[in-house]
N, C-alpha and C positions, 0 to 999 in steps of 0.2 A: 641400098640402105647402109648407112655408116655404122661403125662399131658402137659409138655412143648411143645411137638410136636403138640398136639391138638390145643393149644393156638396159636402157630405160623401159623399152617395151616389155621385155621379159620380166623386169621388176614389177611392173604394173600388173601383168598377168598373174604372177606369183602371188601378189597381195590379194587380188580378187579371188583367187582359187583357195587360199589358205586362211583368209580372215574368218575367225570364229569357226574353224573347221579342224578336224584331226586328219591325219594322213590317210588317204584312201584313193578314190577315183581321181581326186584332184592332182595327185602326183603323176598318175598315168596321163592325164590330160596335159600337164606341164611337159612331160617327156615327149608327147606327140607334138606339142607346139615347138619345142626345140628341134625335133626331127624335121618338121615341116619347114621351119625357117632355114635350116641348113640346106634342105633340098631346093627351096625356092631361090634363095639369095646366092647360093654357091654351086648351082647346078653345072656351071661350066667346068668345075673342078672334078666332076664325076667322070673319071677317065678309065675306070676298070670295073669288072664285075664285082670286085670286092665292095665298092661303094654301094652298088645295088643290093648286094647281100646284107650289108650292115643296115641299110634303110629298112629292109624287110624284117630283120631280127630286132631292130629297134621298135618297130610297130608291134611285132608279136610279143616282145617282152613287156611293152606298155600294157598290152591287152591282158597278159598273164598277171601283171600286178593289179590291174583293175579288178580281176576276177578273184585272186587269192589274197593279195595284200600281205604276203609273208616275207620273211627275210631273204629267202632265195630269189624270189621274184624281184625284189627291190635291188638286189645285187645284179641280177641279169639286166634290169632296166638301166641301172647306172653304167654298167660296163658297155652296154650296147650304144647308148647315146654318146658316151665319152669316146669310145672307139671310133664312131662315125665322125665326130668332130675332129679327132686327132688325125685320122687318115685323110680327111678332107683338106686340112690346113697344113699338115706336116707329112707330106707324101713320102719324103725321103727318109724320115726318121723311122727306126724300127719300133714296132708296137710295144716291145718290152719297156721302152723308155717312158711310156705313159704313166707308169706307177710312181717313179720318183718325181715326175713333173707335177702330177696331181698332189702329191705330198708336199712338195716345195711351195706350190701355189696356195695351198691351204693356209700357209703362214704369210707368204709374200704378198698376197692380195690385200691383207690388212694394211700394209704400208703403201702399196702401189696405188690404192684408191685415192690417196692424197696427192699423188703426182699427177695433177690435172693436165699438165701439158702433154702427157704421154697418151691420153685417151680422149681428151676433149679437143674439138677443132679450134684452131686459131683463126679468128676472124678480125679483120681490121674494121674499126668503127668509121663509117663513112661520114662525110661532112653534114649530111642531112639527117643523121641519126637522132640528134637532139630535137630537131624539128618534128620528126615523125613521132618521137616519144611524147612531146608536148601536145601535138595535134591529135594523135590517135588515142592517147591514154589519159594524160593528166587533165586536159581541159574537159573531156566528157565525164571523167570521174568527179571532177570538181562540181560541175553542174548537177550531176545526178545526186551527189551528197547534199548540196544546198536545197534542192527541191524536195528531196526525201524528208529532210528535217521540217520544211514548211508544211508539206502535206501530212506528215505524221502528227503535227500539232493541230491540224484542222480536222482530222478524222481518226477516231479511235479504231474503227474497223480496218482502215488502211494500214495503220500502225501494227495492228494485230496480225496482218498478213506476213509480217517479217519478224515478229517478236513472240507471238503466242504459240510456239512449238518447241519441242526439244529434239535435238538430233541424237538418234540412237546409235552412237558411234563411240567405241572404245578407242580413244585417240592413242593411248599408250600401246595397245595391242597392234593397231594399224601401223604405228611407227616401228615397232619391233619386227613385225612380219615384213614390212617394206624394207627394213634394214637387212634382214636375212635374205630376202629375195634379191636385193641389189648386190649383196656379197656373192651369192651363188651365180647370178647372171654375169657379174664382173669377172669372176674366176673362170666362167665358162667361155665367154666371148673375148676376153682380153687376158688370156693366160700368158705367162712368161716362160719362155724356154731358155735356160741358161746357155751361154756359148759353149760350155763344156759338153753339153749334149750333142751339139753338132760336131765338135771335135772328136768325141768318143764314138760317134755313130759308125765310123768306118771299121771300128773294132768289132762291131756287131753284125758285119756282113756274113752272109751264108757261105761265101766262097773266099778262099785265100787270094791275096793279091799275088801278082806275078813275082814280086820280090820275096814274099813269104814262101812261095813254092821253091825258090832256089836256096833259101836260107834254112839251114839245119842248126837251130840254136840249141845249146846245151841247157838242160834244166838245172843241173848243179855244176858249178864252176870247177869242182874237183873231179868230175867224171867226164871223160870224153864220150862221143856218141856211140862208139863200139861197146864200151862198158855199159852205158845206159841202155842200149838196145838189148844186150845180153841180160841185164838186170830185169828188164821188162819181161823177157821170155821166161826166165826162171820164176819170176813172181806169178805170171799167168799159169805156168805149169802147176805150180803149187796150189794156186787158187782153184784151178779146175779139178785137181785131185781132191781138195778139201770140199768143194761143193758137191762132187760126186758122192763122197762119203755122207755129207749132210743130207742130200736128197734121199739116199738109201735109208738112213736112220729116221729121217723126217717122215717118209712114207710108211716105214714099218710101224712107227709109233701111231700114225694116223689111221692106217687101214688094217693092221694085223694085230695090234695089241688091244686087249679089252680095256675099255675106259669106264670107270665108274661114272654114272650119269651125273652125279653131284659135282664131279670135278671136270666134266667134259667142257663146260663153258669156259672155265678159267684156262684149261689146257689149250683150247682152240685159240683163245685170245693171245696167249703167250706165243704160240706158233705163228699166228698171223703177224704179230708185232715183229718177230724175228725175220720173217720174210720181207716185211716192209723195209726194215733197216738194211737187209741184204740187198734189195733192189736199189735202194738209194746209193749204197756204197759201190754196187756194181757199176752203175752209171758214172759215179765219181771216178772209179778206176779207169774207165774208158776215156773220160775227159782228161785225165792226167796224162795218159800215155799218148793220146792223139790230139794234143793241143796245137802242135805246129809241125815240125819237120818230118816226123815219122809217118805222116800221111803220104809223103812223096818219096820216102826212103826206099829204094829198090831192094835194099838188104833186109827190110823189115817184113818180109813175106811171112816168116814164121810167127812174128809178133801179131800180125793181122789175123792169121789163121787161128791162133790161140785166143785172140780177142773175140772172134766170131763164135768159137766153141763156148767161151765163157758166157756170151750173151744167150746162146741157145740153151745152155744148162740153166741159166736164170729163168728163161722162159718155161722150161720144164717145171721148175720150182713153183712158178706162179700158177701153172695149170693144176698142179697137185693141190695148191691152196684153194683154188676155185672149186675143185671137186669136193674138198673137205668142207668148204663153206656151204656148198649145196647140200651135203649130208647133214650139216648142222641145222640148216634151214628146214630140211625135211623132218628133223627130229623135234625141233622146238618152234618152228614157224618163222615168219619174217619180222624184222624190226628195222628201224631206220639205220641203226649201226651196221647191221648185216648187209643192207643195201649199199651202205657207204663202203664196206669192204669190197663188194663187187665192183663198185665204181673205181676205187683206187687200183684194184688189180687190173682192170681193163685199161686204165690210164698207164699203169706200169708196163703192160704189154705194148701199148702204143709207144711208150718211151724207149723200150728196148728195140722196137722195130726202127724207130727214128735214129737211134744210136747205131744200129747195124748199117742203115743207109748212109749215115754220116761217115762211117769208116769206108764203106764200099765206094762212095762217090767223093771221098776226100773233102768233106765239108769242115767248116770251123766249129768250134765248141758252141759259138753263139747260135748256130743253126738249130741245135737241139732246143735251146731256150725259146727261140723265135717260133718254132713249130709247136712246142708244148704250151705256150701261152694261148694259142688258138684252140688247142685241144681242151685246155682247162675252160676257156670261154664257152666252147660248145657244150661241155658237160654241165656248166651252170645254166645255160639256156635250156637244155633238156630237162634238168631238174626243176626249172621254174614252170615248164609247160605241163608236166604230168602230175596227177593227183596221187602221190605215192602213199598217202595215208589210206586212201580208199583201196588201193591195190593191196596193201598189207592186210587190211581188214578182210577183203574178199578172199584172198589166198588162205589166210589163217582159218577162216570159217570153213572153207572148202576141204581143208585137210584136218580140221579140228585140232589145231596146234596153236598155242599162243593166243587163246581166246578168253583170257582172264578179263572180267568186266572192267577192272580198273585200268588195265593196259589198253584195252580198246577205247575206253573213254579218253585216254591221254593222247590218242592219235588225232591228227588234224584232218579236216575236210572229209570225214567218213560218216557224217551224221545220219543220213538216211539208212545206209547199210547197217550201221551200229544199232539204230533204233529198232529196225525190223528184226535183227537178231536177238536183241534184248527182249523184245516183245514175244518172240517165238519161244525162247528158252526161259522166260520169266527171270531175267537177270537184273542186277542193279549195280551200276558203277559208283554208287554212293556219292561222296562229296564231289569227286571229280566230274561225275555225270551232271550233278546239279549246277556246278560252275560252268559246264559246257553249255547247258540249256540257257543259263543266264547270259552267257556270251552271245549266243544266237539271238536272243531277245534284244540285247543291247545293240548289236550290230545292225539288226533290222530297223531299229528305231532311229538310227543316225540319219542326218541329212545326206542328200545324194552325194555331194562331193566328198564326204567322209566315209562312204560305204566301201565294203568289199563286195562286189556283185555276186559272189558265190552265195552269200547268206540271203539274198533276195529270192533265191529259188528253194530255200529250205523253210518248211512250215514250222511255226511255233508249236511246241509240244503242249 
């Protein structure tokens, strides 16, 4: 199937799925259609387990969106299908390049659609084309039109077969939906990769080239390598001393000082923010010192040792923050934000481990970003599959923390658990609870393609 056929077919499917519908199961079906077309028409390009894994995650993320229909699941669906398309057609390009390519094509497709010669096939008109046009279309259409007029004048019932009905079709909406579907399909199947992406791709390799291994380039023109190496060692000694002091004071404030309950929340947020910035800067320091020649400099043994100590101390800082966040949860219950802190801290640990491996195995800076993209994608997938709102509700009820009615009513996808608890304790979520029940009623009454399947299994109150 040629590219223009794929574009037109997907445009038609999109129009049929979204005409007079809101976003719901239809988007999941469209994602499955795209996944199926990639698998069927480009199966010969599936050369690694990565392709099979992306097919599976695409199907699962489409299912997750059909069930929940929330922002995280639509993000997981979009990333899964786009990653599958990208790794099927651009095997050599690093996955990190998909983000600028998607952004660029969001604007470039508006103009490239009009460049018909780039995506429509060029066919020569044969000599008998005019004959076929006249014989197969014009002559039959002429006779049909003439005889229709004659028969219509001779029979009112015959005429009414073609005139006495109204077509229930919103032409403007069909046109706009079809236009949007065509734009999405065109951008998906006929995306443009600028030449600079191919030229820049070598700089995103995980390993240094043989030339780069031999080349020890100075960062600053006014400092030779010996001074730069010594500067790095002094910097890391000072940073290690500073982080040791910070870990000591940080843990003393967290675990040994008495905190007023009213100020505990603000204090915890401030400390977590400090750790977040510390980890980001820690990774930045490693990327600065080990961006090129020092990875292979035999004289940089002390610099590497100090870097590994620096990474380990930042790991200790993360573990301290995780413990404190656990205590905070134990005191006040779970929230989306506190779960987000756990997710970030776990990603930070993964980032530090990848940074350590980068130094140990003498990898490029791009190696860190290439790996972290997949870790971020995995986190999004995990978040889209799990009903976090219900987990928060069940945990808070079990420990009797964070069970304020308005708070519980504000959580997503916890309706049955929340209702049972409110009935047991005779609680009322007030206006938020009312709007929640109205939302359930509205979602259940929608047409199938606009539904989120989760609400089909929730009874109306």
